[in-house]
N, CA, C, O and the ligand as a Tripos MOL2 file, in Angstrom:
@<TRIPOS>MOLECULE
protein
  309   307    78     0     0
PROTEIN
NO_CHARGES

@<TRIPOS>ATOM
      1 N         100.1800  111.9410   98.3210 N.3       1 MET1
      2 CA         99.4090  110.9530   98.0580 C.3       1 MET1
      3 C          97.9840  111.3030   98.8700 C.2       1 MET1
      4 O          98.0170  111.7710  100.0080 O.2       1 MET1
      5 N          96.9400  111.0730   98.2830 N.am      2 ILE2
      6 CA         95.6500  111.3360   98.8720 C.3       2 ILE2
      7 C          94.6400  110.0400   98.9960 C.2       2 ILE2
      8 O          94.3940  109.2890   98.0520 O.2       2 ILE2
      9 N          94.1950  109.9310  100.0830 N.am      3 CYS3
     10 CA         93.2410  108.7470  100.3130 C.3       3 CYS3
     11 C          92.1120  108.8150   99.4510 C.2       3 CYS3
     12 O          91.4850  109.8640   99.2980 O.2       3 CYS3
     13 N          91.7860  107.6270   98.8140 N.am      4 SER4
     14 CA         90.6160  107.4230   97.8750 C.3       4 SER4
     15 C          89.3310  107.4990   98.5160 C.2       4 SER4
     16 O          88.2980  107.7610   97.8990 O.2       4 SER4
     17 N          89.3910  107.2540   99.8490 N.am      5 LYS5
     18 CA         88.2040  107.0450  100.7080 C.3       5 LYS5
     19 C          87.6610  108.3290  101.2000 C.2       5 LYS5
     20 O          86.5060  108.6730  100.9490 O.2       5 LYS5
     21 N          88.5530  109.1010  101.9580 N.am      6 CYS6
     22 CA         88.0560  110.2490  102.5370 C.3       6 CYS6
     23 C          88.8390  111.4750  102.0310 C.2       6 CYS6
     24 O          88.4800  112.5760  102.4480 O.2       6 CYS6
     25 N          89.8570  111.3960  101.1880 N.am      7 GLY7
     26 CA         90.3340  112.5210  100.6370 C.3       7 GLY7
     27 C          91.5430  113.1630  101.4880 C.2       7 GLY7
     28 O          92.0030  114.2560  101.1580 O.2       7 GLY7
     29 N          91.9760  112.5400  102.4490 N.am      8 SER8
     30 CA         92.9160  113.0500  103.4860 C.3       8 SER8
     31 C          94.3380  112.9150  102.9140 C.2       8 SER8
     32 O          94.5150  111.9760  102.1380 O.2       8 SER8
     33 N          95.3020  113.6700  103.1730 N.am      9 ASP9
     34 CA         96.4340  113.6350  102.5150 C.3       9 ASP9
     35 C          97.4340  113.0360  103.8140 C.2       9 ASP9
     36 O          98.6490  112.9600  103.6330 O.2       9 ASP9
     37 N          96.9470  112.7110  104.8480 N.am     10 ARG10
     38 CA         97.7560  112.1070  105.8570 C.3      10 ARG10
     39 C          97.8500  110.5510  105.7050 C.2      10 ARG10
     40 O          97.2730  109.7570  106.4480 O.2      10 ARG10
     41 N          98.6520  110.2180  104.6470 N.am     11 VAL11
     42 CA         98.7070  108.9550  104.3210 C.3      11 VAL11
     43 C         100.0730  108.3610  104.6160 C.2      11 VAL11
     44 O         101.0850  108.9720  104.2720 O.2      11 VAL11
     45 N         100.1340  107.3040  105.1800 N.am     12 ASN12
     46 CA        101.5120  106.6660  105.5560 C.3      12 ASN12
     47 C         101.7470  105.6020  104.6870 C.2      12 ASN12
     48 O         100.9510  104.6630  104.6760 O.2      12 ASN12
     49 N         102.9370  105.6110  103.7970 N.am     13 VAL13
     50 CA        103.3880  104.6540  102.9180 C.3      13 VAL13
     51 C         104.4220  103.7100  103.4240 C.2      13 VAL13
     52 O         105.5170  104.1630  103.7550 O.2      13 VAL13
     53 N         104.1860  102.5290  103.5060 N.am     14 GLN14
     54 CA        105.2620  101.5780  103.9150 C.3      14 GLN14
     55 C         105.2760  100.3350  103.0870 C.2      14 GLN14
     56 O         104.3400   99.9370  102.3940 O.2      14 GLN14
     57 N         106.5800   99.6990  103.2520 N.am     15 SER15
     58 CA        106.7760   98.4830  102.4520 C.3      15 SER15
     59 C         106.3470   97.3530  103.3740 C.2      15 SER15
     60 O         106.6080   97.4150  104.5760 O.2      15 SER15
     61 N         105.7230   96.3660  102.8710 N.am     16 GLU16
     62 CA        105.2360   95.2810  103.5890 C.3      16 GLU16
     63 C         105.8890   93.9040  103.0770 C.2      16 GLU16
     64 O         105.9520   93.6770  101.8680 O.2      16 GLU16
     65 N         106.3050   93.1180  103.8960 N.am     17 GLN17
     66 CA        106.8830   91.7870  103.5430 C.3      17 GLN17
     67 C         105.8080   90.7610  103.4330 C.2      17 GLN17
     68 O         105.0050   90.6150  104.3540 O.2      17 GLN17
     69 N         105.7590   90.0760  102.3970 N.am     18 ILE18
     70 CA        104.9090   88.9180  102.3670 C.3      18 ILE18
     71 C         105.5480   87.6870  101.9460 C.2      18 ILE18
     72 O         106.0980   87.5820  100.8500 O.2      18 ILE18
     73 N         105.4790   86.7010  102.8490 N.am     19 SER19
     74 CA        106.3850   85.4210  102.6530 C.3      19 SER19
     75 C         105.1780   84.3850  102.6340 C.2      19 SER19
     76 O         104.6040   84.0280  103.6620 O.2      19 SER19
     77 N         104.8650   83.9540  101.4030 N.am     20 SER20
     78 CA        103.6510   83.1340  101.3670 C.3      20 SER20
     79 C         104.0540   81.6300  101.8100 C.2      20 SER20
     80 O         103.2200   80.8870  102.3280 O.2      20 SER20
     81 N         105.2560   81.2730  101.5940 N.am     21 LYS21
     82 CA        105.5650   79.9070  101.7080 C.3      21 LYS21
     83 C         106.0160   79.6720  103.2340 C.2      21 LYS21
     84 O         105.7460   78.5950  103.7640 O.2      21 LYS21
     85 N         106.6200   80.5540  103.8570 N.am     22 THR22
     86 CA        107.0310   80.5030  105.2710 C.3      22 THR22
     87 C         105.8300   80.7470  106.1160 C.2      22 THR22
     88 O         105.8120   80.2550  107.2450 O.2      22 THR22
     89 N         104.8320   81.4500  105.6930 N.am     23 LYS23
     90 CA        103.6360   81.5810  106.3410 C.3      23 LYS23
     91 C         102.9750   80.2790  106.8580 C.2      23 LYS23
     92 O         102.5680   80.1920  108.0170 O.2      23 LYS23
     93 N         102.8810   79.2620  105.9530 N.am     24 LYS24
     94 CA        102.3870   78.1440  106.1870 C.3      24 LYS24
     95 C         103.1500   77.1760  107.2220 C.2      24 LYS24
     96 O         102.6140   76.2670  107.8550 O.2      24 LYS24
     97 N         104.5070   77.5500  107.2710 N.am     25 ARG25
     98 CA        105.3760   76.7370  108.1960 C.3      25 ARG25
     99 C         105.0930   77.1200  109.6650 C.2      25 ARG25
    100 O         105.4620   76.3880  110.5830 O.2      25 ARG25
    101 N         104.4920   78.1760  109.8540 N.am     26 GLY26
    102 CA        103.9440   78.4470  111.2890 C.3      26 GLY26
    103 C         105.0750   79.0730  111.9980 C.2      26 GLY26
    104 O         105.3780   78.5570  113.0740 O.2      26 GLY26
    105 N         105.7100   80.0240  111.6190 N.am     27 THR27
    106 CA        106.7960   80.6610  112.5310 C.3      27 THR27
    107 C         106.4040   81.5220  113.5480 C.2      27 THR27
    108 O         107.2020   82.0370  114.3300 O.2      27 THR27
    109 N         105.0370   81.7200  113.5670 N.am     28 GLY28
    110 CA        104.3570   82.4890  114.5950 C.3      28 GLY28
    111 C         104.4430   84.0050  114.4280 C.2      28 GLY28
    112 O         105.2990   84.4760  113.6780 O.2      28 GLY28
    113 N         103.5750   84.8050  115.1090 N.am     29 CYS29
    114 CA        103.5520   86.1310  114.8800 C.3      29 CYS29
    115 C         104.5960   86.9280  115.6710 C.2      29 CYS29
    116 O         104.9670   88.0720  115.4090 O.2      29 CYS29
    117 N         105.0590   86.0640  116.7870 N.am     30 LEU30
    118 CA        106.1320   86.7420  117.6450 C.3      30 LEU30
    119 C         107.4330   86.9070  116.7510 C.2      30 LEU30
    120 O         108.1210   87.9230  116.8410 O.2      30 LEU30
    121 N         107.7300   85.9180  115.9250 N.am     31 TRP31
    122 CA        108.8680   86.0330  114.9930 C.3      31 TRP31
    123 C         108.6710   87.1490  113.9850 C.2      31 TRP31
    124 O         109.6180   87.8280  113.5870 O.2      31 TRP31
    125 N         107.4490   87.3190  113.5900 N.am     32 ARG32
    126 CA        107.1760   88.4640  112.6200 C.3      32 ARG32
    127 C         107.3650   89.7590  113.3730 C.2      32 ARG32
    128 O         107.9180   90.7030  112.8080 O.2      32 ARG32
    129 N         106.9450   89.8540  114.5910 N.am     33 ILE33
    130 CA        107.2130   91.0860  115.3830 C.3      33 ILE33
    131 C         108.8010   91.4790  115.4770 C.2      33 ILE33
    132 O         109.3240   92.5690  115.2470 O.2      33 ILE33
    133 N         109.4010   90.2470  115.8880 N.am     34 VAL34
    134 CA        110.9120   90.4540  116.1410 C.3      34 VAL34
    135 C         111.5840   90.7430  114.9150 C.2      34 VAL34
    136 O         112.5690   91.4790  114.9670 O.2      34 VAL34
    137 N         111.1690   90.2340  113.7170 N.am     35 ARG35
    138 CA        111.7680   90.5100  112.4970 C.3      35 ARG35
    139 C         111.4910   91.9370  112.0260 C.2      35 ARG35
    140 O         112.2900   92.5820  111.3480 O.2      35 ARG35
    141 N         110.2820   92.3870  112.4410 N.am     36 CYS36
    142 CA        109.9560   93.8850  112.0400 C.3      36 CYS36
    143 C         110.8150   94.7790  112.8160 C.2      36 CYS36
    144 O         111.1760   95.8400  112.3070 O.2      36 CYS36
    145 N         111.2090   94.4270  114.1010 N.am     37 ILE37
    146 CA        111.9690   95.2660  114.9030 C.3      37 ILE37
    147 C         113.4580   95.2180  114.3690 C.2      37 ILE37
    148 O         114.1660   96.2220  114.2920 O.2      37 ILE37
    149 N         113.8330   94.0200  114.0280 N.am     38 LEU38
    150 CA        115.2680   93.9540  113.4070 C.3      38 LEU38
    151 C         115.4400   94.7250  112.2680 C.2      38 LEU38
    152 O         116.4700   95.3760  112.0890 O.2      38 LEU38
    153 N         114.3850   94.7040  111.3700 N.am     39 ILE39
    154 CA        114.4570   95.2720  110.1890 C.3      39 ILE39
    155 C         114.5520   97.0000  110.4090 C.2      39 ILE39
    156 O         115.2030   97.7600  109.6920 O.2      39 ILE39
    157 N         113.9120   97.2980  111.3230 N.am     40 ILE40
    158 CA        113.8740   98.7910  111.6030 C.3      40 ILE40
    159 C         115.2800   99.0920  112.3090 C.2      40 ILE40
    160 O         115.9500  100.0560  111.9390 O.2      40 ILE40
    161 N         115.6740   98.3100  113.2540 N.am     41 CYS41
    162 CA        117.0610   98.4890  113.9270 C.3      41 CYS41
    163 C         118.1360   98.5780  112.9800 C.2      41 CYS41
    164 O         119.0220   99.4240  113.0930 O.2      41 CYS41
    165 N         118.0900   97.6900  112.0000 N.am     42 THR42
    166 CA        119.2610   97.6910  111.0310 C.3      42 THR42
    167 C         118.9410   98.4570  109.8430 C.2      42 THR42
    168 O         119.6710   98.2990  108.8640 O.2      42 THR42
    169 N         117.9750   99.2530  109.7730 N.am     43 CYS43
    170 CA        117.6340  100.0140  108.6140 C.3      43 CYS43
    171 C         117.4840   99.1180  107.3380 C.2      43 CYS43
    172 O         117.9430   99.4670  106.2500 O.2      43 CYS43
    173 N         116.8680   98.0380  107.5220 N.am     44 GLY44
    174 CA        116.6170   97.1700  106.3670 C.3      44 GLY44
    175 C         117.6780   96.2680  106.0380 C.2      44 GLY44
    176 O         117.4900   95.4800  105.1110 O.2      44 GLY44
    177 N         118.8810   96.2640  106.7260 N.am     45 LEU45
    178 CA        119.8930   95.2610  106.4730 C.3      45 LEU45
    179 C         119.5120   93.7780  106.9170 C.2      45 LEU45
    180 O         120.0690   92.7840  106.4530 O.2      45 LEU45
    181 N         118.6070   93.7490  107.7670 N.am     46 TRP46
    182 CA        118.1360   92.5360  108.1240 C.3      46 TRP46
    183 C         117.4490   91.7120  106.9900 C.2      46 TRP46
    184 O         117.4080   90.4830  106.9320 O.2      46 TRP46
    185 N         116.9310   92.5750  106.1220 N.am     47 LEU47
    186 CA        116.1570   91.8450  104.9440 C.3      47 LEU47
    187 C         117.1810   91.1510  103.9560 C.2      47 LEU47
    188 O         116.8570   90.1830  103.2680 O.2      47 LEU47
    189 N         118.4290   91.7140  103.9390 N.am     48 LEU48
    190 CA        119.3440   91.1190  103.0640 C.3      48 LEU48
    191 C         119.8340   89.8880  103.7670 C.2      48 LEU48
    192 O         119.9640   88.8880  103.0610 O.2      48 LEU48
    193 N         120.1260   89.7970  105.0340 N.am     49 ILE49
    194 CA        120.5000   88.6250  105.6930 C.3      49 ILE49
    195 C         119.4400   87.6210  105.7480 C.2      49 ILE49
    196 O         119.7600   86.4530  105.5260 O.2      49 ILE49
    197 N         118.0970   87.9380  106.0390 N.am     50 GLY50
    198 CA        117.0960   87.0440  106.0860 C.3      50 GLY50
    199 C         116.8310   86.4220  104.7110 C.2      50 GLY50
    200 O         116.3570   85.2880  104.6470 O.2      50 GLY50
    201 N         117.1150   87.1070  103.6370 N.am     51 ARG51
    202 CA        116.9360   86.7560  102.3020 C.3      51 ARG51
    203 C         117.8410   85.6330  101.9190 C.2      51 ARG51
    204 O         117.4900   84.6950  101.2040 O.2      51 ARG51
    205 N         119.1290   85.7980  102.4830 N.am     52 ARG52
    206 CA        120.2480   84.9050  102.1290 C.3      52 ARG52
    207 C         120.0530   83.4330  102.7930 C.2      52 ARG52
    208 O         120.5920   82.4010  102.3910 O.2      52 ARG52
    209 N         119.2250   83.5520  103.8210 N.am     53 LYS53
    210 CA        118.9500   82.2260  104.5490 C.3      53 LYS53
    211 C         117.9440   81.5740  103.7260 C.2      53 LYS53
    212 O         116.9740   82.2540  103.3890 O.2      53 LYS53
    213 N         118.0230   80.3440  103.3450 N.am     54 GLY54
    214 CA        117.1170   79.5160  102.8030 C.3      54 GLY54
    215 C         116.4390   80.1960  101.7440 C.2      54 GLY54
    216 O         115.2170   80.3110  101.8320 O.2      54 GLY54
    217 N         117.1550   80.7500  100.5750 N.am     55 THR55
    218 CA        116.4600   81.3430   99.4320 C.3      55 THR55
    219 C         115.7840   80.3590   98.6320 C.2      55 THR55
    220 O         114.9400   80.7540   97.8280 O.2      55 THR55
    221 N         116.0440   79.0880   98.7420 N.am     56 GLU56
    222 CA        115.3640   78.1670   97.8740 C.3      56 GLU56
    223 C         114.0910   77.9070   98.2890 C.2      56 GLU56
    224 O         113.2440   77.7100   97.4180 O.2      56 GLU56
    225 N         113.7230   77.8570   99.6550 N.am     57 LYS57
    226 CA        112.4610   77.5540  100.1090 C.3      57 LYS57
    227 C         111.6600   78.6490  100.4680 C.2      57 LYS57
    228 O         110.4450   78.4510  100.4920 O.2      57 LYS57
    229 N         112.1370   79.8920  100.7860 N.am     58 THR58
    230 CA        111.5230   80.9430  101.1570 C.3      58 THR58
    231 C         111.3570   82.0170  100.0750 C.2      58 THR58
    232 O         112.3240   82.6670   99.6760 O.2      58 THR58
    233 N         110.1770   82.1830   99.6320 N.am     59 LYS59
    234 CA        109.9040   83.2300   98.6620 C.3      59 LYS59
    235 C         109.4310   84.5490   99.2170 C.2      59 LYS59
    236 O         108.2790   84.6570   99.6370 O.2      59 LYS59
    237 N         110.3030   85.5820   99.2340 N.am     60 ILE60
    238 CA        109.8290   86.8990   99.8630 C.3      60 ILE60
    239 C         109.4030   87.8750   98.8230 C.2      60 ILE60
    240 O         110.1040   88.3070   97.9080 O.2      60 ILE60
    241 N         108.0740   88.1860   99.1020 N.am     61 GLU61
    242 CA        107.5660   89.1310   98.2230 C.3      61 GLU61
    243 C         107.1980   90.5030   99.1420 C.2      61 GLU61
    244 O         106.6640   90.4430  100.2500 O.2      61 GLU61
    245 N         107.5350   91.5700   98.5580 N.am     62 SER62
    246 CA        107.2870   92.7560   99.1320 C.3      62 SER62
    247 C         106.3570   93.7850   98.2960 C.2      62 SER62
    248 O         106.5560   93.9340   97.0900 O.2      62 SER62
    249 N         105.4530   94.4080   98.8950 N.am     63 ARG63
    250 CA        104.6200   95.2380   98.3320 C.3      63 ARG63
    251 C         104.5100   96.4600   99.0870 C.2      63 ARG63
    252 O         104.7700   96.4820  100.2900 O.2      63 ARG63
    253 N         104.1160   97.5380   98.4080 N.am     64 THR64
    254 CA        104.0030   98.9140   99.3170 C.3      64 THR64
    255 C         102.6580   99.1080   99.3390 C.2      64 THR64
    256 O         101.8530   99.1000   98.4080 O.2      64 THR64
    257 N         102.4720   99.3180  100.7260 N.am     65 VAL65
    258 CA        100.9760   99.6890  101.3180 C.3      65 VAL65
    259 C         100.8310  101.0210  101.7640 C.2      65 VAL65
    260 O         101.6830  101.5340  102.4900 O.2      65 VAL65
    261 N          99.7780  101.6480  101.3710 N.am     66 ALA66
    262 CA         99.5670  102.9770  101.8960 C.3      66 ALA66
    263 C          98.4300  102.8100  102.9010 C.2      66 ALA66
    264 O          97.4200  102.1580  102.6330 O.2      66 ALA66
    265 N          98.6420  103.4530  104.1220 N.am     67 ILE67
    266 CA         97.6240  103.4760  105.1480 C.3      67 ILE67
    267 C          97.1790  104.8990  105.3910 C.2      67 ILE67
    268 O          98.0160  105.7840  105.5720 O.2      67 ILE67
    269 N          95.8720  105.1430  105.3980 N.am     68 CYS68
    270 CA         95.3520  106.4270  105.7600 C.3      68 CYS68
    271 C          95.3550  106.6940  107.2620 C.2      68 CYS68
    272 O          94.7580  105.9130  108.0040 O.2      68 CYS68
    273 N          95.9970  107.7590  107.7470 N.am     69 GLN69
    274 CA         95.9690  107.9610  109.1610 C.3      69 GLN69
    275 C          94.6590  108.5810  109.5650 C.2      69 GLN69
    276 O          94.4450  108.6400  110.7760 O.2      69 GLN69
    277 N          93.7560  109.0500  108.7480 N.am     70 ASN70
    278 CA         92.5470  109.6030  108.9920 C.3      70 ASN70
    279 C          91.4380  108.5810  109.2200 C.2      70 ASN70
    280 O          90.7240  108.6210  110.2230 O.2      70 ASN70
    281 N          91.3150  107.6650  108.2600 N.am     71 CYS71
    282 CA         90.1010  106.7710  108.3090 C.3      71 CYS71
    283 C          90.5760  105.2670  108.3630 C.2      71 CYS71
    284 O          89.7860  104.3330  108.5040 O.2      71 CYS71
    285 N          91.8930  105.1280  108.2420 N.am     72 GLY72
    286 CA         92.5090  103.6580  108.3900 C.3      72 GLY72
    287 C          92.3800  102.8810  107.1950 C.2      72 GLY72
    288 O          92.5670  101.6660  107.2570 O.2      72 GLY72
    289 N          92.0700  103.4640  106.0660 N.am     73 ASN73
    290 CA         91.8940  102.8620  104.8550 C.3      73 ASN73
    291 C          93.3380  102.3230  104.2710 C.2      73 ASN73
    292 O          94.3780  102.9810  104.2380 O.2      73 ASN73
    293 N          93.1760  101.1330  103.8720 N.am     74 ARG74
    294 CA         94.5520  100.4060  103.3140 C.3      74 ARG74
    295 C          94.2970  100.0200  101.9430 C.2      74 ARG74
    296 O          93.2460   99.5340  101.5240 O.2      74 ARG74
    297 N          95.4860  100.3120  101.1890 N.am     75 TRP75
    298 CA         95.3440   99.9600   99.7680 C.3      75 TRP75
    299 C          96.8920   99.8020   99.2050 C.2      75 TRP75
    300 O          97.8230  100.4610   99.6690 O.2      75 TRP75
    301 N          97.0190   98.9390   98.2550 N.am     76 GLU76
    302 CA         98.3920   98.6990   97.6490 C.3      76 GLU76
    303 C          98.6050   99.6390   96.6190 C.2      76 GLU76
    304 O          97.7220   99.9350   95.8140 O.2      76 GLU76
    305 N          99.8790  100.1800   96.6110 N.am     77 VAL77
    306 CA        100.4450  101.1360   95.8370 C.3      77 VAL77
    307 C         100.8990  100.6000   94.5930 C.2      77 VAL77
    308 O         101.4410  101.3330   93.7660 O.2      77 VAL77
    309 ZN         91.2260  108.0250  104.5270 Zn       78 ZN78
@<TRIPOS>BOND
     1     1     2 1
     2     2     3 1
     3     3     4 2
     4     3     5 am
     5     5     6 1
     6     6     7 1
     7     7     8 2
     8     7     9 am
     9     9    10 1
    10    10    11 1
    11    11    12 2
    12    11    13 am
    13    13    14 1
    14    14    15 1
    15    15    16 2
    16    15    17 am
    17    17    18 1
    18    18    19 1
    19    19    20 2
    20    19    21 am
    21    21    22 1
    22    22    23 1
    23    23    24 2
    24    23    25 am
    25    25    26 1
    26    26    27 1
    27    27    28 2
    28    27    29 am
    29    29    30 1
    30    30    31 1
    31    31    32 2
    32    31    33 am
    33    33    34 1
    34    34    35 1
    35    35    36 2
    36    35    37 am
    37    37    38 1
    38    38    39 1
    39    39    40 2
    40    39    41 am
    41    41    42 1
    42    42    43 1
    43    43    44 2
    44    43    45 am
    45    45    46 1
    46    46    47 1
    47    47    48 2
    48    47    49 am
    49    49    50 1
    50    50    51 1
    51    51    52 2
    52    51    53 am
    53    53    54 1
    54    54    55 1
    55    55    56 2
    56    55    57 am
    57    57    58 1
    58    58    59 1
    59    59    60 2
    60    59    61 am
    61    61    62 1
    62    62    63 1
    63    63    64 2
    64    63    65 am
    65    65    66 1
    66    66    67 1
    67    67    68 2
    68    67    69 am
    69    69    70 1
    70    70    71 1
    71    71    72 2
    72    71    73 am
    73    73    74 1
    74    74    75 1
    75    75    76 2
    76    75    77 am
    77    77    78 1
    78    78    79 1
    79    79    80 2
    80    79    81 am
    81    81    82 1
    82    82    83 1
    83    83    84 2
    84    83    85 am
    85    85    86 1
    86    86    87 1
    87    87    88 2
    88    87    89 am
    89    89    90 1
    90    90    91 1
    91    91    92 2
    92    91    93 am
    93    93    94 1
    94    94    95 1
    95    95    96 2
    96    95    97 am
    97    97    98 1
    98    98    99 1
    99    99   100 2
   100    99   101 am
   101   101   102 1
   102   102   103 1
   103   103   104 2
   104   103   105 am
   105   105   106 1
   106   106   107 1
   107   107   108 2
   108   107   109 am
   109   109   110 1
   110   110   111 1
   111   111   112 2
   112   111   113 am
   113   113   114 1
   114   114   115 1
   115   115   116 2
   116   115   117 am
   117   117   118 1
   118   118   119 1
   119   119   120 2
   120   119   121 am
   121   121   122 1
   122   122   123 1
   123   123   124 2
   124   123   125 am
   125   125   126 1
   126   126   127 1
   127   127   128 2
   128   127   129 am
   129   129   130 1
   130   130   131 1
   131   131   132 2
   132   131   133 am
   133   133   134 1
   134   134   135 1
   135   135   136 2
   136   135   137 am
   137   137   138 1
   138   138   139 1
   139   139   140 2
   140   139   141 am
   141   141   142 1
   142   142   143 1
   143   143   144 2
   144   143   145 am
   145   145   146 1
   146   146   147 1
   147   147   148 2
   148   147   149 am
   149   149   150 1
   150   150   151 1
   151   151   152 2
   152   151   153 am
   153   153   154 1
   154   154   155 1
   155   155   156 2
   156   155   157 am
   157   157   158 1
   158   158   159 1
   159   159   160 2
   160   159   161 am
   161   161   162 1
   162   162   163 1
   163   163   164 2
   164   163   165 am
   165   165   166 1
   166   166   167 1
   167   167   168 2
   168   167   169 am
   169   169   170 1
   170   170   171 1
   171   171   172 2
   172   171   173 am
   173   173   174 1
   174   174   175 1
   175   175   176 2
   176   175   177 am
   177   177   178 1
   178   178   179 1
   179   179   180 2
   180   179   181 am
   181   181   182 1
   182   182   183 1
   183   183   184 2
   184   183   185 am
   185   185   186 1
   186   186   187 1
   187   187   188 2
   188   187   189 am
   189   189   190 1
   190   190   191 1
   191   191   192 2
   192   191   193 am
   193   193   194 1
   194   194   195 1
   195   195   196 2
   196   195   197 am
   197   197   198 1
   198   198   199 1
   199   199   200 2
   200   199   201 am
   201   201   202 1
   202   202   203 1
   203   203   204 2
   204   203   205 am
   205   205   206 1
   206   206   207 1
   207   207   208 2
   208   207   209 am
   209   209   210 1
   210   210   211 1
   211   211   212 2
   212   211   213 am
   213   213   214 1
   214   214   215 1
   215   215   216 2
   216   215   217 am
   217   217   218 1
   218   218   219 1
   219   219   220 2
   220   219   221 am
   221   221   222 1
   222   222   223 1
   223   223   224 2
   224   223   225 am
   225   225   226 1
   226   226   227 1
   227   227   228 2
   228   227   229 am
   229   229   230 1
   230   230   231 1
   231   231   232 2
   232   231   233 am
   233   233   234 1
   234   234   235 1
   235   235   236 2
   236   235   237 am
   237   237   238 1
   238   238   239 1
   239   239   240 2
   240   239   241 am
   241   241   242 1
   242   242   243 1
   243   243   244 2
   244   243   245 am
   245   245   246 1
   246   246   247 1
   247   247   248 2
   248   247   249 am
   249   249   250 1
   250   250   251 1
   251   251   252 2
   252   251   253 am
   253   253   254 1
   254   254   255 1
   255   255   256 2
   256   255   257 am
   257   257   258 1
   258   258   259 1
   259   259   260 2
   260   259   261 am
   261   261   262 1
   262   262   263 1
   263   263   264 2
   264   263   265 am
   265   265   266 1
   266   266   267 1
   267   267   268 2
   268   267   269 am
   269   269   270 1
   270   270   271 1
   271   271   272 2
   272   271   273 am
   273   273   274 1
   274   274   275 1
   275   275   276 2
   276   275   277 am
   277   277   278 1
   278   278   279 1
   279   279   280 2
   280   279   281 am
   281   281   282 1
   282   282   283 1
   283   283   284 2
   284   283   285 am
   285   285   286 1
   286   286   287 1
   287   287   288 2
   288   287   289 am
   289   289   290 1
   290   290   291 1
   291   291   292 2
   292   291   293 am
   293   293   294 1
   294   294   295 1
   295   295   296 2
   296   295   297 am
   297   297   298 1
   298   298   299 1
   299   299   300 2
   300   299   301 am
   301   301   302 1
   302   302   303 1
   303   303   304 2
   304   303   305 am
   305   305   306 1
   306   306   307 1
   307   307   308 2
@<TRIPOS>SUBSTRUCTURE
     1 MET1         2 RESIDUE 1 A MET
     2 ILE2         6 RESIDUE 1 A ILE
     3 CYS3        10 RESIDUE 1 A CYS
     4 SER4        14 RESIDUE 1 A SER
     5 LYS5        18 RESIDUE 1 A LYS
     6 CYS6        22 RESIDUE 1 A CYS
     7 GLY7        26 RESIDUE 1 A GLY
     8 SER8        30 RESIDUE 1 A SER
     9 ASP9        34 RESIDUE 1 A ASP
    10 ARG10       38 RESIDUE 1 A ARG
    11 VAL11       42 RESIDUE 1 A VAL
    12 ASN12       46 RESIDUE 1 A ASN
    13 VAL13       50 RESIDUE 1 A VAL
    14 GLN14       54 RESIDUE 1 A GLN
    15 SER15       58 RESIDUE 1 A SER
    16 GLU16       62 RESIDUE 1 A GLU
    17 GLN17       66 RESIDUE 1 A GLN
    18 ILE18       70 RESIDUE 1 A ILE
    19 SER19       74 RESIDUE 1 A SER
    20 SER20       78 RESIDUE 1 A SER
    21 LYS21       82 RESIDUE 1 A LYS
    22 THR22       86 RESIDUE 1 A THR
    23 LYS23       90 RESIDUE 1 A LYS
    24 LYS24       94 RESIDUE 1 A LYS
    25 ARG25       98 RESIDUE 1 A ARG
    26 GLY26      102 RESIDUE 1 A GLY
    27 THR27      106 RESIDUE 1 A THR
    28 GLY28      110 RESIDUE 1 A GLY
    29 CYS29      114 RESIDUE 1 A CYS
    30 LEU30      118 RESIDUE 1 A LEU
    31 TRP31      122 RESIDUE 1 A TRP
    32 ARG32      126 RESIDUE 1 A ARG
    33 ILE33      130 RESIDUE 1 A ILE
    34 VAL34      134 RESIDUE 1 A VAL
    35 ARG35      138 RESIDUE 1 A ARG
    36 CYS36      142 RESIDUE 1 A CYS
    37 ILE37      146 RESIDUE 1 A ILE
    38 LEU38      150 RESIDUE 1 A LEU
    39 ILE39      154 RESIDUE 1 A ILE
    40 ILE40      158 RESIDUE 1 A ILE
    41 CYS41      162 RESIDUE 1 A CYS
    42 THR42      166 RESIDUE 1 A THR
    43 CYS43      170 RESIDUE 1 A CYS
    44 GLY44      174 RESIDUE 1 A GLY
    45 LEU45      178 RESIDUE 1 A LEU
    46 TRP46      182 RESIDUE 1 A TRP
    47 LEU47      186 RESIDUE 1 A LEU
    48 LEU48      190 RESIDUE 1 A LEU
    49 ILE49      194 RESIDUE 1 A ILE
    50 GLY50      198 RESIDUE 1 A GLY
    51 ARG51      202 RESIDUE 1 A ARG
    52 ARG52      206 RESIDUE 1 A ARG
    53 LYS53      210 RESIDUE 1 A LYS
    54 GLY54      214 RESIDUE 1 A GLY
    55 THR55      218 RESIDUE 1 A THR
    56 GLU56      222 RESIDUE 1 A GLU
    57 LYS57      226 RESIDUE 1 A LYS
    58 THR58      230 RESIDUE 1 A THR
    59 LYS59      234 RESIDUE 1 A LYS
    60 ILE60      238 RESIDUE 1 A ILE
    61 GLU61      242 RESIDUE 1 A GLU
    62 SER62      246 RESIDUE 1 A SER
    63 ARG63      250 RESIDUE 1 A ARG
    64 THR64      254 RESIDUE 1 A THR
    65 VAL65      258 RESIDUE 1 A VAL
    66 ALA66      262 RESIDUE 1 A ALA
    67 ILE67      266 RESIDUE 1 A ILE
    68 CYS68      270 RESIDUE 1 A CYS
    69 GLN69      274 RESIDUE 1 A GLN
    70 ASN70      278 RESIDUE 1 A ASN
    71 CYS71      282 RESIDUE 1 A CYS
    72 GLY72      286 RESIDUE 1 A GLY
    73 ASN73      290 RESIDUE 1 A ASN
    74 ARG74      294 RESIDUE 1 A ARG
    75 TRP75      298 RESIDUE 1 A TRP
    76 GLU76      302 RESIDUE 1 A GLU
    77 VAL77      306 RESIDUE 1 A VAL
    78 ZN78       309 GROUP 0 **** ****
């Protein structure tokens, strides 16, 4: 993958979780950081556990985001 802005091939592709409904509940950015660590530590297993909890109220969306390591340009894949 090549950055559309600067043409660098140093692009980091990662999956980003968006939770539009829980965002407004105000769980705080600390919880988001903890959740990110948990996802990394469990190799993504935490997402399955987190999804099972309150699936009725929490709508979890995920998108793939590419981040250029050269110029910092972000775009959705
Ligand atoms: Zn770039």
